[in-house]
N, C-alpha and C positions, 0 to 999 in steps of 0.2 A: 240761641243767640238773639240779639236785638232784632226788632222788626224793621229797623231802618234799612232802606234800600242801599245796596252796595254796588259799586262799579269797579271794573278792572281797567286801569289805564295801562296801555302798552305803548312803548316808544322805542324806536330804533334810532340810536345816536352814534356819532363818531367816537371811536375808542379814545381818541386824544382828549375828548371833553369829559371823560369820566369824573375826574376830580371836581371840575366846575359844577357838574350836575349833582353830584353827591353833596357838595357844600351847600348848594341852593336848597336841596331837600332838607338838610339838617337845619337850615335857617327858618323853615316853616314853623309857625307857632305850635302846631301839633304834628310832629314828625310822623309821617305815615308808615314808615318801614317799606322796604322794597326788595325785589329780587333782581339780579342782573346776571345775564349769561352772554357769552360770546356767540355771535351768529354770523353766517355768511350767506349771501344771496345775490340776486340780480334785480335791478330796478326795471322800470317800464321799457327802456330801450336805450339805444346809443345814438347820440347826436340829435339834431333837430328833426323830430318826426321819424327817425330811423328805427330799425329793429335790429336786435342782436340775435344771430343764429349760432348757437354753440355747436362745435364739432367735438368729437371724442378727444382730439388733441389740443383743443383751444377752449378751455373752460376758464372764464374770468369771473371772479366773485368779488363783491365788495364786502369788507368786514365791518360789522357794526356791533354795538352792544344792545341787547334787548333789555329794557327796564320794564318791570311789571310792578304795579302798585294797586292794591285793593284798598278802597277808601269809601267813606259814606258819599252818597250822591251829592250832598250839599258842598263837599270839598273838591269835586271834580274840576270845576272851572279854575279855582285858585291853583291847585296842584298842576294842572295841565299848562297853565300860563307860566308858572315858575319853571317847569321842566322844559317847555319850548324855548323860553328866553335863554336859559342856561345852555341849551344844546345848539343854539343858532349860530351859524357862521356867515350866512348870507350867500353861500355857494351852493351849486348844484349838488345834490346828494346829501343834504343836511339830515335826511331821514324823515320819518313819519311818526305820528302819534294818533292813536285811536282809542275809543272808549267802548266797552261792552258791558252788558249787565252781568251781575253775579247772582245766580239763582239760589245758591246755597253755599254756606261757609261753615265748616266745623273745625274746631281746634282738636287735633288728635289727642292732646293731653286730656281733654275733657270727654270727647266722644269715645275714646278707647278705654276709659276707666271702667273696670268691672263693677256691676251693681253689687250692693251689699249682700244680697242673697247668693250671688255667684262667688263672691270673695270668701264666704263662709264655708263653701264646699271644699 
């Protein structure tokens, strides 16, 4: 693949904002492609400075969508800004967005292709 550095943008967004986020990503000049899965979890705590202690009978989860986008390093700032603006409500629990390096990327279609010598056997 290319020697260009790649990054993984991961964002957790409200499920109700899915259409708005997808529309915003499609409006980018170079649509990056993305994966989206439903996730559930718990944030840092409950209330101002409080903590949440779960018991076996009281498990409270927030539902979010996890959006993942692999893109060139040069596009991270633009894509992150578009994603954050589309997912913003201004209320607590809007979600988070973080960026991590991608050390290696292989397209299965290309990496799994048998070599000519193997195909002849």
